[in-house]
N, C-alpha and C positions, 0 to 999 in steps of 0.2 A: 715907563713907570705908570703913566696915566692910563695907557691901554690895558696894562695888566690889572689895575684897580677897577676899571670899568668891567672887565670880564668877571672879576670876583663878585662885584655887586649884582651883575646880571644873574649869575649862578645862584646867589642867595635869594633873589626874587623868585626864580623858578621853583626853588625848594619850598619857599613860603606858600606859593600858590598851590603846589601839590599837597602840602600839609593841610591847607584849608579845605581842599576838595575831598580829603579822606576822612572828615568827621563823620561818624556813623550816624545813619538816619534812625529815627525811633522805630522800635519793633512794632509789629501789628498790635500786640497786646498793650503796649504803652499808648499807642494812638487811640485804641478803643477806650482805655481808661480815661484819657483826656477828654474824649467826646462825651463819655457818660457824665463826667464831673461838670462839663460845660452845659449839658442839657438838663441836668437834674433828673434824668430818666434813664431807662435802659438804653444802652448804646446800640442795641440791635435795631437796624432799620433807620438809624438816625442819619441826618444829612446836615451839611453846614447851615442851610436855612432853618432846619428844625431846631438847631441849637439856639437860635435867636428868638424863638417864640416863648413867651411866658403868658400862658392863657389863664384867665380867671373865668370859672364856670359857676354861675349863680343860679341856684334852684330856689323856687318859692318855698318849698319845704321838703325835707328828706322823708317825711312821714307819708306822703302820697304814694300809694302802691304803683300807680302807672309811672310817676316821675322816677321812682326807684328803678323801674325797668329801663327808662331812658338813660338814667345815670350810669347803670351798669354797662349798657351798650356804648355810651359815650366814652366811658373810661377805656373800654377795649379799643375803640377807634383811635383815640388820642395816643394811647400806648403804641398802637400800630404805626401811627405817623411819627412817633418818637419825639413828641413835644413835651415841654414841661407845663404842667397844669395844676391848678388848685381848685377844689370844689368847695363851695360855700353854701351853708344852709341858712336861708332867709327866715326860717321858722314862721313863715306866713305873716311876717311883719315888715311892711314896706320901709320904714325908717332904718331898720336893721340892714336891709339889703342895700339901701343907698350908702350907708356908712361902709359896708363891705366893698362896694364898687370903688368908692373914693380911696379907701385904704389900699385896695389892690393896685390902683393906678399909681398911687404914691410909691408903692413898693416895686414898681417896674413892669406891671402887666401891660402887654402891648397888643392883646386881643381879648375882648369881652364877649362871653356867651351867656345870655341872660334870659331866664325864665321868670318874667316879671311877677311880682306879688299882686299889685293893685291893677285891676283891669277895668274898673268902672269909670276911670278918668285917665286921660293921656298924660297927666302931669308927671307922674313918677317916671314913666318911660322916656319922656322928653328930657328930664333932668339927667338920666343916665346917658341918653344919646348926646346931650350937650357936653357932658363931662368927657365922653369919648372923643368928641369933635375937638374940644379944647386941647386934648392930649394927642390929637392926630392919630388915633388908633381905631381899628375897625370894631364894630359891635354887631353881634348877631342876636336878635331876640328870637325866642322859640316857644312853641307850644301854646302859650297864652297870648291871644291876639293883642297886638298893639296898633295904634292908629297909623293909617297910611301917611298922614301928615308928619308923624314922627319919623317914619322910615325915609320919607322924601326930603326931610330937613337936613340930611347928611349923606353924601355920596358913598361913604364907607359903612352904611347901615343896611341891614337886611333882616328879613323875618322868615323863619321856617316853621310852618304849622300845618293846619288842615283847612279845608273848606268847612267852616263851622256848621253851616246849614246841612251839609251832606249827611252827617251822622244822624240828624233828626229825621231827615227823609228816609234813610235806610232803615232806621229803627221802626219808624211808623209802618213801613211796608212789611217788615219782618213780623211785627206784632199782629198786623191785620192777617197775614198769611196763616199764622198760628191759630188765631181766634176763629177764622173761617173754617179751619180744618177740625177744630175742637170745641165749637161754640157751646154745645149743650153741657159738656163736661166742665167747662169754665164757669158757666152760669149756675152757680151753686144754689141760688134760691129760686131759679126757674122763672124769673120775671121778664126774661127776654132782653135784659140790658146788662152789660158788663160794667161792674163798679170797679174803679181803679184809684190808685194813689200815685202821685208823681213826686219824686224826690229831685229837686232842682239842682242843688249844689250852691253856687254862689250868685248873688244878685249882680247884674251888670256885666257878667262874664259872657262874651259872645257865644261861646260853645254852650253854656247853660241855657242862655236865652233861646237859641235856635233849636236845641234839642227839645226843650220844654214845649216849644210851639209846634214844631213839625212832627214830632212823634205822635202827638195826639191828632193834629189836623190831617195828616196823611192817612193815619189809621181810620179816622172817622170817614174820610172820603172813600176809602176802599170798602168799609162796612156798608155805607150808604148805597154804594154801587151794587153790593150783593144783597140789598134789601134788608139790611140790619140797622138797628138804631145806633146813634153815636155812643161813644163811651160816656159813662156818667161818673163824675168825681164823687168819691165816697161821702164827702161832707158837703152838704148842700149850702151850708153857711160860709163856705170858704170861697170868696169871689175870685181869688187868684188862681185857684185850681192847681196848686202845688204847695209843697213844703220845702222850705229852704234851710240849709245848714247855716245858722246864724254866724258861725265863726268863719265862714267862707272857705272851709277846708275840705268840703265834699267828703266828710268823714263817715266811716262805717258806724261809728258810735252814734252820731246824729240820727242816722236812719234806724238803728236799733232802738233808740229811745223813742223816736216818733212811732215806730211800728208797735212797740210794746204798749204804748198809751192807746193807740187805735184799737188794738185787739182786746183791750179791757172793755170796750163798749160795742165794738163791731165784730159780730161772730155769726156763725152759722145758726146757733141757737136763737139769735135775735133776728135772723133773716136779713141781716145787712152786712154780711161778711165782705171785706175787700176781696175782689176776685182776680185782680191783676195788679202787679207792681211794676212801675216804670221808673228806672233810676238813671240819672245822667252820667253815672260812672259805675264801674264795677264795685268800688269800695262801698258805696251806699247800697247797691244791690245785695252785696254779701251781708251788710249790716241788717237789712230787712229780713234776709233769710234767717239770720241768727234768732231774731224775734219770732219768726214763724215756726222755726224748729222748737223753740221753747214752748210753743202752744200746740205742738204735735204735727205741724205741717212740714212739707219739704224735707222729710227725713229720708235718707237713702233707703230704698226698698219699701218705703211707706206707701199707704193707700191714697193719701191726700196731698196734692201738690198745687200750690198757688203759683201760676206762671210769673216768673220774675225776669225782667230784661234789663241789661246794663250797657255800658259803653267802655271800651278799652281792650277787651280780650286779654286781661291779665292771666298769668298762669293759674292762679287760684280760682278765678272765675271759670276758665276752661275746664278745670278739673271738676268743679261743681256741675257744670253743664253735662260732662261725660257721665257723672254719677246720677244725673236726673234730678238734682235738687235746684237747679237754675235752668232757665229755658233757653236764653240766647243773649248774645252781646254783639256790639259793633266793634270790630277790630280797629283800634287806633295804633298804628305801626310804630312801636317804640324803636325797633331796629332800623326801620326805614327813615325815621326822623334823625336818629343818630348818624346814619350814613350820609344823609343829605347835608347835615351840619358839617360833618367831616370833609365833604367836598369843598365847602367854603373855607374851612380851616386850611386844607391843602393849597387852595388858591393863595391865601395869605402867606403861607409857608414858602410858596414858590415865587412870591413877589408879583403875582398876577392880580388882575382886578377881582374884587370880592365875588362878583356874580359870573365870573368866567366858568366855562365847562358845565353850564346848567341848561343847555339846549334840550336835553332829554327829560327835564323836569317840568312839572306844571307850574309855570310862573305867571303871576298877574301881568296884565298888559301895561299897566300904568305905574307900577310900584314894584320894588325889589322884595316881593313876597313869593315864597315857594310853598305849594300846597301838596302835602303828602296824602295820598288817597286812603280812604277807609275801606273796610270789607265786612262782610257778614259772617259771624261764627255761631253755629248752632250745634257743633259737635258731630255733624254728619259728614 
């Protein structure tokens, strides 16, 4: 009897095991739906690691034309990586951005990508870095330079930007090349000296400082070597030799307002016309062009064009250069910057070190800072 009972129990156990093994697996469509819900993004190209990332991307302002280009490229790369992300508009206000970062961390962000608002002091960047460190999450600053001390204060911190001085040097040479090839045409009053205006952008910003300095210094050096006098700032009573956007936004409107005021007193009729416009970004260059066009200059197909140079190589600036109403710009590679940041995001996604896979990049020797190179664009 006992032997018979044992056989029955054994048979029941085998049947139970077979039943457990025959439970149907989720279909591929069900698995994809689950992946999409977990990642908060398209399931296409997602991975288990990607499902765990919740990225906060903080821009100093959405209104900056170049930053908009970076944002569009960044969105595309993050979508490609299949990560969940949220974009934040700092509206050019540092306290707003600090609040956004803290809220994002509280809401579960585990990677921060930050285009800092305030660049004249390291305090804001350090606060954000400290918040990331306290939460034990990586932070990638980009575009607007942050102190090396900030980056070195946390092993999961990096910066992706440019060599700030490089743009100034390249712009200075570009301007000199143009002037030496067209000197008499540019020298409207025939006094042998080129009168210029410089639109700086933001005080204390490394890019603005170096572009302002080297665009003029390098151009002057090339002119002197060719036997020409140095550039002359249009207003002798301006010791700074630049005009700054007081809002810190590098805005087209600021340049338009400045240029409109300038043209009311400085003109060909008065023999003191501004003969060259140097702008530290394309937005201000285009703002200056708007005022010049209102005064009859730099009109497509027109007879009189004041050379205008910018930085960024935005699509709208390149279009103006091709139409002959703007002269040249220095390309700040928005796509290259987004791709470089995406490399670091992919490292975090894979559980690797933040600065892994960066051997092919231009990395500073003493700090985790990657430099994306500039290029010259004159439409040729």
